[in-house]
C-alpha positions as CSV (number, residue, x, y, z in Angstrom):
1,S,100.0,24.2,128.1
2,F,100.4,27.9,127.5
3,A,97.6,30.5,127.5
4,L,97.5,34.3,126.2
5,V,95.8,36.6,128.5
6,D,93.8,39.4,126.4
7,P,94.9,42.2,128.7
8,G,91.3,43.8,127.5
9,P,90.1,46.9,125.6
10,N,90.8,49.7,128.5
11,L,94.2,48.7,129.7
12,T,96.0,51.5,129.6
13,P,99.6,51.7,131.5
14,P,101.0,55.0,132.3
15,E,104.1,56.3,130.6
16,L,107.1,55.6,132.1
17,D,110.0,57.6,131.9
18,F,113.8,57.0,132.6
19,S,117.0,58.6,132.3
20,N,120.7,57.9,133.4
21,T,123.7,59.7,133.2
22,S,126.1,56.7,134.5
23,L,130.1,57.6,135.3
24,M,133.4,55.6,134.4
25,F,136.9,56.2,135.6
26,S,140.2,54.3,135.3
27,A,144.0,54.6,135.4
28,A,146.6,52.4,134.7
29,Y,150.0,51.7,135.6
30,R,152.6,50.1,133.4
31,V,155.2,48.4,135.5
32,S,157.5,47.0,132.4
33,D,156.8,46.7,128.9
34,R,155.2,43.2,129.9
35,L,153.1,43.8,133.1
36,N,149.7,46.7,133.3
37,L,148.3,47.0,136.2
38,Y,145.3,49.3,136.3
39,A,141.6,50.0,139.0
40,K,138.0,51.0,137.3
41,Y,135.6,52.9,138.8
42,A,131.8,52.4,136.9
43,E,128.2,53.3,137.3
44,G,125.5,50.7,135.0
45,F,121.8,51.1,134.4
46,R,119.4,49.1,132.6
47,S,115.5,51.0,132.1
48,G,112.6,49.3,133.6
49,G,109.1,48.6,131.8
50,Y,106.2,46.7,132.1
51,D,105.8,42.5,131.7
52,G,105.4,41.6,127.8
53,Q,104.2,37.9,129.0
54,A,102.0,38.9,132.5
55,S,100.2,36.3,133.5
56,S,97.1,38.9,133.9
57,P,95.5,42.0,133.2
58,A,96.1,43.0,136.4
59,A,100.6,42.8,136.4
60,A,100.5,43.9,133.2
61,A,99.6,47.2,134.8
62,V,102.8,46.9,136.7
63,P,106.0,48.1,136.2
64,F,109.0,46.8,137.3
65,A,111.9,49.9,138.4
66,S,114.7,50.2,136.7
67,E,118.2,48.7,137.3
68,E,121.2,50.5,138.8
69,L,124.9,49.6,139.7
70,T,128.2,50.4,140.5
71,T,131.2,48.5,140.3
72,I,135.0,48.8,141.7
73,E,137.4,46.1,139.3
74,A,141.3,45.8,140.1
75,G,143.9,43.5,138.3
76,M,147.1,43.2,135.9
77,K,147.6,42.4,132.3
78,S,151.1,40.3,131.8
79,R,152.9,38.9,129.5
80,W,155.9,36.3,130.1
81,L,158.9,33.9,129.2
82,A,159.5,35.6,125.8
83,D,155.4,36.3,125.2
84,R,154.9,32.8,125.5
85,L,152.4,33.2,128.5
86,Q,150.2,36.1,128.4
87,L,147.9,36.1,132.0
88,N,145.5,38.6,132.9
89,L,143.3,38.8,136.3
90,A,140.2,40.7,137.7
91,A,139.2,41.3,141.0
92,F,135.3,43.2,141.1
93,Y,132.7,44.4,143.5
94,T,129.5,45.1,142.1
95,E,126.6,46.9,143.9
96,Y,123.3,47.0,143.0
97,D,119.9,49.1,143.5
98,D,116.6,47.7,142.4
99,M,118.7,45.0,140.3
100,Q,116.1,43.3,138.0
101,V,115.3,39.3,138.8
102,T,113.0,36.3,137.3
103,S,110.3,34.8,139.7
104,F,107.1,32.7,137.9
105,T,103.5,33.2,137.8
106,G,102.6,29.8,136.9
107,T,104.3,29.3,133.9
108,V,105.2,33.2,133.1
109,A,107.9,34.3,133.9
110,T,107.5,37.7,135.8
111,V,110.2,40.6,136.4
112,L,110.6,41.8,139.9
113,N,113.1,44.3,141.6
114,A,115.8,42.8,144.6
115,G,116.2,46.3,145.7
116,A,119.6,45.4,147.3
117,S,122.0,43.6,146.5
118,N,126.0,42.9,145.7
119,L,128.2,40.8,143.6
120,Y,132.1,40.2,143.6
121,G,134.4,37.6,142.3
122,L,137.8,37.3,140.3
123,E,138.6,36.1,136.9
124,L,141.2,34.6,135.2
125,E,142.5,34.4,131.5
126,A,145.5,32.9,130.5
127,Q,147.4,31.7,127.1
128,A,149.9,29.6,126.2
129,L,152.1,29.1,123.5
130,L,153.2,25.5,124.3
131,T,155.1,24.7,121.1
132,D,154.8,25.8,118.0
133,R,151.6,24.4,116.8
134,L,149.8,24.1,119.9
135,R,147.8,26.6,122.1
136,A,146.4,26.4,125.3
137,S,143.8,28.7,127.4
138,L,142.2,28.9,130.3
139,G,139.4,31.0,131.0
140,A,137.9,30.5,135.7
141,S,135.9,32.5,137.2
142,Y,134.6,32.8,140.9
143,L,131.4,34.9,142.2
144,E,129.6,35.4,145.0
145,Y,126.3,37.2,146.0
146,E,124.5,38.4,148.6
147,I,121.1,39.6,148.9
148,D,120.9,42.4,151.6
149,R,116.7,43.8,150.7
150,F,113.9,42.2,148.7
151,D,110.8,43.5,149.5
152,M,107.7,41.9,147.7
153,G,105.0,43.8,149.1
154,G,102.1,42.7,150.3
155,T,101.6,40.1,152.9
156,I,105.1,38.7,151.4
157,G,107.3,41.6,152.8
158,D,111.3,40.9,152.7
159,V,112.6,38.0,150.7
160,A,116.4,38.3,151.6
161,D,116.9,35.6,153.3
162,R,115.5,33.3,150.8
163,A,116.0,34.3,147.6
164,E,119.0,33.9,145.0
165,I,119.7,35.8,141.7
166,N,119.0,33.8,138.6
167,N,121.6,32.4,136.6
168,A,124.7,33.0,139.1
169,P,126.8,29.8,139.5
170,R,129.5,30.6,141.4
171,N,131.9,29.0,139.3
172,T,132.5,28.4,135.8
173,V,135.6,26.8,133.8
174,N,136.8,26.8,130.1
175,V,140.2,25.4,128.7
176,A,141.1,24.8,124.9
177,L,143.9,23.7,123.1
178,D,144.5,24.2,120.1
179,Y,146.9,22.5,117.4
180,D,147.9,23.0,114.1
181,F,149.1,19.8,111.8
182,P,151.8,20.0,109.4
183,S,150.8,21.0,106.3
184,L,149.4,17.8,104.0
185,G,150.8,19.9,100.7
186,F,146.9,20.4,99.2
187,G,145.3,22.1,102.5
188,E,145.7,22.9,106.6
189,L,144.5,21.2,108.8
190,A,143.4,22.0,112.4
191,L,142.2,20.7,115.7
192,H,140.3,22.1,118.5
193,L,139.1,21.5,121.8
194,N,137.2,23.3,124.3
195,Y,135.8,22.4,127.4
196,N,132.8,24.5,129.6
197,Y,132.1,24.4,132.7
198,W,128.8,25.7,134.6
199,A,128.4,25.1,138.6
200,A,124.7,24.6,139.6
201,A,122.8,28.1,139.8
202,H,119.4,29.0,139.7
203,A,116.6,30.1,136.7
204,I,114.7,31.7,139.0
205,S,115.2,33.9,142.1
206,I,111.7,33.4,143.8
207,K,108.9,31.9,143.3
208,S,105.5,34.7,142.7
209,N,104.0,33.4,146.8
210,G,107.7,34.5,148.3
211,Q,109.0,30.8,149.1
212,A,112.7,29.6,147.7
213,P,113.2,28.8,144.3
214,N,113.1,25.3,143.0
215,S,114.7,26.2,140.2
216,K,118.0,25.0,141.0
217,L,119.8,23.8,138.3
218,S,122.8,20.7,138.4
219,A,126.4,21.3,137.8
220,R,127.2,20.8,133.6
221,G,129.9,20.5,131.9
222,L,130.6,20.5,127.6
223,L,133.0,18.8,125.6
224,D,133.5,20.2,122.3
225,A,135.8,19.0,119.3
226,R,136.2,20.6,115.5
227,L,138.8,19.3,113.2
228,T,139.4,21.7,110.4
229,L,140.5,21.4,106.5
230,S,141.7,25.0,104.9
231,G,143.1,26.4,102.0
């Protein structure tokens, strides 16, 4: 069951003011008409605020800080085999300051700030025209992360050694096939098959008492199929 918290007439949290200037630089080099290399530096920002689902009036008056990140990315975009194969590859490294993560107090979600963390990984995208009627696509990613500092204050202190970044599976894969059937005369028939895979991940970052999360979600896969008649 869920209960709404009455903040009372005297709950007047102080106003919050956030501002940020974020930069982005990118450079690209065309090796050939079918191969392009690039590098990018970017900054990002998400404002802080108050929890809209605070578990108590006292918690409702405690703000969370804004989140800032710096990321470096490098990769390539390419076409091969007379443009029948498109292949894109990217590697990235991202540093976060005060990353906004999720905790729980009972059944109520709470936003906390992990002071310093970083994520890095690889992403692959590929599309291939196997025949004039059959197309295949692949998307895959590999992700690692480290939390260097996560101070919850009070007697709990730094929980960086046992906290997780929520909703961050190590591996994800998407595979799809599209096939256009020969014309039926009265319409066009097309088949789409799609499979998604997500590795295990945590739903929350840390418990509100500072203990390691027990919210691990099992790896899962989803298979979709769609048959479309158009025209």
